[in-house]
LOZA-16486 format. One line per 4 residues: number of its first residue (from 1); their letters; for each residue x, y, z of N, C-alpha, C, O. Coordinates in steps of 0.001 Angstrom, whole numbers, plus 500000, padded with zeros to 6 digits. Each point is the difference from the previous one (the first is absolute). Layout:
<nodes>
NUM) a) X,Y,Z,X,Y,Z,X,Y,Z,X,Y,Z | ...;
</nodes>
This chain:
<nodes>
1) mdyf) 167916,819101,703068,498837,499910,499380,500399,501324,499074,500447,501012,500540 | 499372,498908,498143,500657,501065,499288,499111,500844,499371,499967,499993,498770 | 499309,500729,501857,498915,500810,499293,500051,501228,500691,500271,499956,501200 | 499531,501059,498297,499572,501237,500540,498385,500247,499550,499497,499514,498987;
5) igad) 499905,501225,501849,498589,500615,499575,499785,501371,500051,500180,500622,501047 | 499462,499900,497950,499561,501304,499678,498362,500045,500316,499340,499113,499459 | 500066,501698,501243,498627,500250,500447,499707,501139,500698,500960,500518,500571 | 497949,500026,499540,499266,500630,500985,499607,498794,500899,499232,499144,499561;
9) pyal) 501334,500773,501810,499559,499133,500633,498797,499787,500774,499755,499052,500745 | 499483,502013,498968,498678,500114,500663,498943,499375,498698,498930,499420,500183 | 501589,500825,498745,499342,499354,499019,500029,498474,499818,499094,499265,499609 | 502080,500450,500743,500426,498219,500189,498896,499608,501126,499219,499050,499931;
13) ldfk) 500861,501630,500825,499165,499575,501380,498587,500141,499746,499275,499305,500712 | 500174,501434,498437,498802,500020,499432,499690,498613,499184,499071,499242,500279 | 501798,500582,498750,499826,498827,499446,500029,498764,500477,499322,499067,499571 | 501606,500884,501490,499636,498372,500865,498547,500159,500705,499160,499102,499943;
17) krnn) 500681,501808,500553,498511,500250,500651,498654,499670,499053,498960,499382,500224 | 501546,501301,498656,498754,499873,498877,499805,498443,499532,498891,499523,499757 | 502411,499708,500145,499919,498888,499535,500237,498803,501120,500482,498883,499812 | 499032,501701,501400,500155,498835,500958,501261,499159,500368,499961,498923,500595;
21) lddd) 501222,501748,498948,501301,499062,500022,500429,500158,501720,499499,500771,500820 | 501373,498424,499342,500837,499627,501261,500856,501153,500198,500413,500656,499044 | 499909,499654,502331,500870,500946,500370,501583,499396,499075,500684,500907,499528 | 499681,498037,500316,501101,499408,499363,499704,500251,498603,499514,499073,499354;
25) llte) 500736,502190,500007,499823,500419,498536,500995,498982,499039,499779,499547,498876 | 501238,500303,501899,501196,499351,499076,499468,498754,499689,499801,499585,498858 | 499927,499711,502384,499436,498441,499475,498650,500223,498720,499901,499412,498923 | 499171,501653,501677,498804,499958,498897,500619,500191,498848,499897,499152,499113;
29) fttn) 500952,502155,500687,500423,500204,498615,500717,498915,499096,499858,499959,498778 | 500903,499195,501929,500661,498881,499494,499139,498541,499742,500476,499082,499333 | 498244,500867,501279,499375,498811,500130,498533,500115,498839,499405,499088,499424 | 500400,502128,500552,498729,500087,498967,500091,501256,498991,500982,500704,499768;
33) dsgd) 497770,499372,499723,499983,501163,498989,500140,501427,500246,500285,500842,499148 | 499466,499383,502217,500340,501744,500758,501319,500216,499591,500180,501189,499736 | 500709,498184,500127,501388,500600,499909,500340,500760,498781,500713,501001,499936 | 498433,498138,498715,500075,500732,498727,498938,500979,500015,500195,501045,499380;
37) nvvt) 498636,498772,501272,498750,501122,500094,500517,501094,500411,499633,501039,499453 | 501404,499015,501671,500240,501284,501000,500791,500840,498889,499832,501219,499952 | 500896,498233,499292,500899,500708,499018,498859,500598,498673,500002,501135,499523 | 499274,497953,500177,499177,500487,498466,498933,501003,500633,499362,500696,499210;
41) egim) 500373,499442,502295,499014,500948,500484,500696,501331,500190,499245,500951,500199 | 502119,499303,499776,500760,501194,499982,499917,500056,501591,499615,501060,500493 | 500691,497959,500284,499985,500196,501473,501661,499716,500527,500362,500486,501072 | 500398,498862,498259,501468,499803,500488,500622,499706,498816,499424,499538,499015;
45) iple) 501847,500744,501072,501163,499585,498744,501084,499318,501000,500609,500369,501005 | 499328,498507,498252,501381,499002,500436,501078,500042,499282,499941,499826,498783 | 501244,500419,501877,501169,499898,499632,500914,498608,500303,500868,499809,500852 | 498637,499380,498203,500786,498564,500348,501446,499731,499775,500593,500645,499135;
49) kcai) 499966,498533,501511,501381,499602,499651,500977,501147,499990,500817,500256,499116 | 498963,500407,502031,501161,501520,500224,500459,499462,501400,499178,499585,500817 | 502074,500440,499405,500781,499880,501164,499337,500835,501060,499795,501197,499799 | 499825,498146,501449,499650,500973,500997,501083,500659,500923,500064,499740,501202;
53) vpht) 500627,500971,498278,501094,500880,500176,499728,501432,500029,499057,500388,499309 | 501649,500522,501416,499629,501631,499790,499852,500211,498635,500773,499489,499190 | 498294,501224,500490,499685,500629,498738,499656,501532,500030,499344,500467,500931 | 501121,500318,498012,499675,501179,499977,498651,499878,499179,499861,499208,499067;
57) iyvn) 499136,501686,501393,498579,500064,499395,499790,501446,499435,500312,500900,500779 | 499354,499357,498365,499404,501247,499405,498491,500265,499445,499632,499354,499019 | 499681,501380,501457,498741,500078,499349,500082,501222,499165,500338,501058,500531 | 499353,498879,498082,500114,501335,499324,498860,499935,499059,499637,499003,499376;
61) fsek) 499748,502397,500593,498755,500546,499334,500397,500568,498670,499219,500431,499152 | 502074,499519,500769,500453,500776,498458,499651,499151,498808,500242,498802,500144 | 499288,501539,498815,499717,499364,498962,501572,499753,499049,500134,499068,499208 | 500821,501845,501044,500935,500063,499253,501587,499622,500958,500802,499155,499602;
65) nrvl) 499384,501624,501624,501193,499951,500635,500086,498793,500970,499569,500227,501131 | 500934,498471,498613,500374,498849,500513,501318,499887,500450,501000,500114,499292 | 498969,499653,501941,501210,499859,501050,500893,498870,499396,501199,500222,499833 | 498346,498776,499891,500619,498815,499439,500845,500241,498652,501091,499462,499813;
69) tnee) 498260,501444,499223,500782,500072,498910,500642,500787,500099,500370,500332,498873 | 500185,500441,502090,501247,500869,500046,501240,499052,499688,500100,498795,500234 | 501029,502267,499038,500900,498990,499434,501084,499522,501403,500787,499087,499749 | 499240,501385,501373,500568,499505,501040,499672,498530,500401,500786,499141,500399;
73) ndfq) 497800,500766,499393,499389,498938,500491,499972,498712,499241,500499,500118,498881 | 499020,498576,501434,499550,498842,499164,499164,499766,499968,499482,499382,500931 | 499722,501036,497751,498599,499618,499981,499910,498878,499313,500494,499889,498878 | 498781,499037,501801,499813,498387,499086,498826,499696,499649,499931,499127,499135;
77) fkeg) 499058,501324,501269,498768,499741,499300,498828,500632,500418,500138,500880,500850 | 498576,498831,498685,498863,500955,500222,498978,498878,499791,500187,499082,499201 | 498534,501068,501695,498787,499240,499777,498668,501143,500314,500074,500851,500886 | 498906,499001,498343,498800,500551,500109,499287,499530,498764,500313,499275,499056;
81) sypl) 498354,501563,501375,499698,500648,501254,498793,498877,500881,499180,499184,499580 | 501229,501287,501845,498933,499589,500668,498816,501003,500572,500108,501172,500361 | 498782,498015,499602,499047,501036,500750,500190,500199,501193,500420,498959,500506 | 499467,502058,500413,499888,500429,501321,499177,500758,500843,500007,501222,499849;
85) kivs) 499146,498174,501179,499120,500842,500263,500286,500470,501535,500235,499153,500862 | 499740,501964,499377,500336,500713,501452,498622,500572,500382,499283,500744,499330 | 500506,498739,501909,498988,500397,500904,500183,500953,501180,499099,500691,500475 | 502093,499272,499920,500340,500458,501269,500977,501209,499955,500390,500584,501011;
89) gifc) 499928,499698,497856,501118,501093,499694,501392,499418,500099,500939,500796,499983 | 499284,498027,500109,501316,499232,500410,500470,499161,499106,499169,499194,499582 | 501883,500734,499993,500837,499031,499222,501074,499672,500652,500572,500905,500607 | 499972,497757,499444,501065,499551,500730,500522,498569,499332,499216,499318,499339;
93) vfai) 502126,500286,500873,500414,498678,499372,500672,499612,501203,500819,500630,500669 | 498663,498148,499507,500708,499006,501123,499961,498661,499909,499402,499498,499049 | 501131,499814,501771,500765,498539,499767,498565,499081,499952,498953,500544,500350 | 501051,498371,499306,498966,499268,499479,499560,499169,501409,498900,499471,500155;
97) dyle) 502237,500530,500872,499654,499227,501301,499050,500914,500970,499483,499661,501064 | 500449,501375,498378,498404,501058,500744,498910,499219,499669,499255,499968,500979 | 500323,499417,498146,499111,499152,499624,499495,498863,500603,498889,499585,499672 | 501898,499757,501313,499945,499208,500835,498789,499865,501149,499351,499045,500428;
101) nfte) 500672,502552,499889,498892,500169,501060,499434,501305,499541,500386,500948,500683 | 498862,499327,498411,499653,501134,499543,498762,500399,500501,498905,499863,499456 | 501388,500712,501773,498612,500650,500789,499828,501482,499892,500705,500567,499165 | 498499,500118,501523,500067,501323,500211,501083,500591,500512,500675,500871,499450;
105) eave) 499536,498522,501895,501050,500283,500593,501265,500046,499436,500743,500974,500129 | 499610,497782,499103,501070,500107,499086,500452,500922,499063,501196,500225,499817 | 497594,500503,499379,500132,500760,499260,500362,501255,500641,500778,500734,499392 | 498680,499702,501990,500039,501156,500657,501543,500185,500355,500626,501060,500008;
109) niit) 499967,497303,500365,501441,500099,500250,500877,500339,498896,500997,500720,500063 | 498456,498592,498753,501016,500235,498809,500151,501726,499694,501073,500603,499956 | 497689,499943,499868,500050,501415,499969,500873,500410,501105,501137,500228,499588 | 498733,499932,501575,500495,500700,501033,501834,499722,499891,500820,500904,500158;
113) lyrd) 499511,497724,499557,501402,499656,499773,500548,500668,498778,501024,500655,500190 | 498526,499311,498665,500324,500540,498815,499994,501686,500142,500715,500718,499301 | 498498,499705,501565,500031,501466,499925,501204,500853,500816,500585,501059,499771 | 499488,497816,501424,501119,500406,501173,501182,499639,499268,500988,500705,500209;
117) knya) 499138,498175,498832,501515,499537,499507,500223,500700,498718,501098,499859,499461 | 497928,500934,499941,500237,500463,498822,500028,499243,499134,500668,500266,499001 | 498623,498554,501096,499850,498693,498885,499149,500655,498489,499592,501138,499771 | 500368,497633,499401,499360,500424,498848,498422,500113,500305,499197,499076,499867;
121) iidl) 500505,502253,500575,498381,500440,499807,499811,501195,499848,500726,500827,500553 | 498389,499467,498765,499513,501321,499572,498462,500423,499907,499049,499308,499637 | 500970,501922,500761,498417,500571,499883,499566,500344,498747,500817,500735,499445 | 498097,498989,499811,499393,500080,498735,498535,500109,500153,499310,499606,500940;
125) dngw) 500263,501118,497754,498340,500137,499869,499598,498545,499950,500671,499166,499392 | 498115,500525,501322,499172,498878,499486,499667,500000,498427,499992,501035,499334 | 499702,497544,500088,499502,499919,498981,500977,498814,499344,500662,499150,500596 | 499172,501139,497671,500612,498933,499456,501563,500283,499448,500212,501159,499642;
129) ysve) 500315,498390,500309,501510,500094,499294,500398,498834,499148,499720,498842,500312 | 500948,501491,498592,500688,499010,499133,501420,500220,500756,500440,501093,500356 | 500268,497479,499839,501184,500056,500545,501193,499447,499022,499768,498818,499745 | 501237,501568,499724,501436,499408,499366,500550,499949,501012,499720,500621,501025;
133) ilag) 501530,498274,498720,500736,499656,501151,501304,499930,499225,500049,499327,498971 | 501217,501469,501563,501122,499881,499503,500821,499207,500793,499532,499641,501081 | 501568,500016,498623,500719,498972,500910,501435,500215,499632,500313,500284,498845 | 500754,499557,502325,501463,500273,499365,500704,500119,501386,499623,499572,501090;
137) ltqq) 501392,501056,498610,500717,500674,500983,500533,501412,500038,500484,500426,498951 | 499497,500329,502069,500349,501600,500255,500909,500120,500651,500319,499126,500807 | 500310,501903,499046,500990,500649,500755,499620,500612,501149,499159,500891,499879 | 501262,498849,501244,499470,500342,501463,501131,500439,500859,500941,499251,500265;
141) nfek) 498941,502180,500241,501228,500221,500941,499467,499463,501557,499697,500855,500832 | 500248,498318,499360,500113,499603,501291,501073,499301,501178,501050,499439,499689 | 498587,500679,501336,501157,499084,500921,499947,498848,499878,498985,499409,499633 | 502190,500004,500676,499692,498239,500082,499114,499733,501187,499939,500622,501060;
145) ssyh) 499258,498121,498463,499348,499560,500889,500109,498656,500252,500983,499483,499469 | 498213,499687,501268,500398,498613,500096,499965,499330,498913,500452,498858,499923 | 498955,501828,499013,499664,499311,498566,500427,501215,499149,499541,501139,499916 | 501725,498097,499345,500751,500796,498766,500381,498846,498992,500123,498832,500370;
149) wgei) 500038,501547,498446,500596,499440,498761,501277,499508,500064,500437,498982,499463 | 500187,501889,501299,501583,499846,500127,500719,501244,499411,499375,500909,499454 | 501795,499082,500668,500594,501268,499229,499867,500672,499039,500133,501224,500000 | 499595,498114,499067,499568,500636,498527,498614,500254,500029,499592,501024,499451;
153) mddm) 499636,498224,501090,498502,500036,500157,499505,501257,501139,498897,500544,499960 | 501975,499703,500845,499488,500837,500955,498889,501170,499536,499019,500153,500727 | 501089,500465,498375,499246,501019,499509,498834,499498,499085,499208,500748,499426 | 500794,497894,500515,498935,499680,498867,498850,499169,500807,500345,499077,500738;
157) eptf) 498512,501212,499132,498804,499023,500630,499085,499681,499125,499730,500726,499043 | 499631,498027,501224,499036,499754,499119,498760,500798,500069,499769,500302,501171 | 499333,500157,497989,499305,501180,499846,498705,499289,499358,500138,499096,499177 | 498717,501315,501202,498846,499892,499249,499118,501469,500042,499656,500513,501065;
161) efcl) 500083,499991,497781,499420,501288,499734,498387,499916,499476,499574,499924,498847 | 499749,500116,502343,498670,500062,499246,499220,501371,499678,499825,500972,500735 | 499705,498775,497764,499852,501174,499204,498285,500135,500055,499369,499268,499237 | 499982,501541,501542,498713,499835,500136,499181,501337,499121,500307,501169,500237;
165) hkqv) 498945,498571,499042,498915,500604,499093,499089,500484,500598,499590,499042,500655 | 499611,502041,499653,498342,499841,500503,499222,499659,498618,500315,500411,498883 | 498883,498965,501362,498954,499731,499089,498480,500227,500563,499676,499972,501188 | 499531,500242,497777,498641,500317,500509,499183,498577,500370,499199,499929,500933;
169) ekpk) 501040,499275,498435,499427,498335,500299,501057,499216,500085,501157,500371,499805 | 498393,498215,500569,500979,498904,500058,500579,500171,498432,499295,500315,499041 | 502347,499369,500907,500476,499953,498916,500054,498410,499708,499233,499287,500647 | 501538,500193,498515,500123,498505,499507,501062,499685,500559,500960,500732,500236;
173) ltak) 498875,497877,500058,501587,499201,500535,500586,499473,498833,499427,499098,499387 | 501684,501377,500226,500687,499730,498873,501433,499206,500509,500743,499364,499252 | 499410,500803,501945,501374,499593,500466,499636,498156,500308,498963,499478,500411 | 502342,499908,499199,499791,498494,500210,499657,499691,501424,500578,500512,500959;
177) lnre) 498446,498621,499121,499978,499435,501501,501244,499094,500116,500678,499622,499045 | 499569,500025,502500,501155,499254,500120,501518,500423,499360,500911,499173,499968 | 499229,502028,499594,501362,500713,499464,500963,499903,501214,499696,500154,501183 | 501448,499578,498329,501183,499736,500992,500607,501411,500180,500140,500638,498957;
181) ykie) 500233,499938,502164,500511,501207,500117,501621,499835,500522,500549,500892,500647 | 500060,497971,499016,501189,500193,500263,501168,501157,499522,500085,500369,498829 | 500608,500035,502024,501057,501294,499602,501210,499265,499798,500427,499330,500941 | 500176,500695,497992,501380,499366,499571,501073,500775,500756,499911,501226,500046;
185) inkd) 501064,498160,500530,501240,500664,500884,501210,499685,499150,500310,498845,499709 | 500331,502174,499923,501234,499339,498733,500984,501554,500738,499889,501180,499668 | 500885,498291,501233,501010,501032,500803,500941,500705,498906,500447,501139,500142 | 499773,498117,498855,501375,500286,498984,499354,501318,499313,500809,500808,499543;
189) iykn) 497910,499464,500348,499706,500936,498745,499997,501374,501018,499721,501081,499483 | 500575,498858,501883,499734,501113,501100,501334,500398,499994,500039,501101,500549 | 500969,498583,499136,501332,500290,500560,500393,501559,499676,500669,500721,500739 | 498830,499600,498131,500568,501344,499432,498662,500889,499870,500028,500987,499265;
193) rrif) 498732,498654,501481,498888,500560,500126,499836,500984,501199,499394,501063,499870 | 501104,498586,501160,499602,500507,501173,500395,501397,500240,501174,500369,499989 | 497876,500355,500217,499975,501762,500056,500147,500501,501613,500126,501171,500358 | 499822,497570,500573,500027,500515,501340,501459,499616,500533,500339,498831,499815;
197) k) 500342,501817,500672,501538,499472,500629,499780,499864,501493,500922,499636,500729;
</nodes>
């Protein structure tokens, strides 16, 4: 299931309850209009067609300084903007399979796991945000794990940068629905770019 989800999980849980949806939100979102509605209402940002492998996730509140546009990185594309509603002071990015049984207990488990493991979760003020997403690869100085790209790519990791801008009211959705977020891997261009030895 080649999706990541960006959301306040409690806002997503509230959307499920308000619309009388089943705990299996994955089936709901792929069989009726709720899948489009949850995006247009600003409750969820879906990143379709991205490989479910380790990614680096940045959440950026700066209008100017973007990590992915730094020279040593490989900035590939951007998309925006998505409206995003925060109701519990939490934003996180998680794999779509969590939607298969999306209950209050599941949400609490996601938040606990993400905080314990230092996964993609951040505390922020409640309210509306406009979200632009940058994608590409960034240089990362990490130890080899069970997953890596091989000798040339050890320091390069697929990356999504969520650029959040606080808004007074709900912003317009200008991002494309069903946009693909596949990050291209071309090892040859990184041979002379590595900065970590």
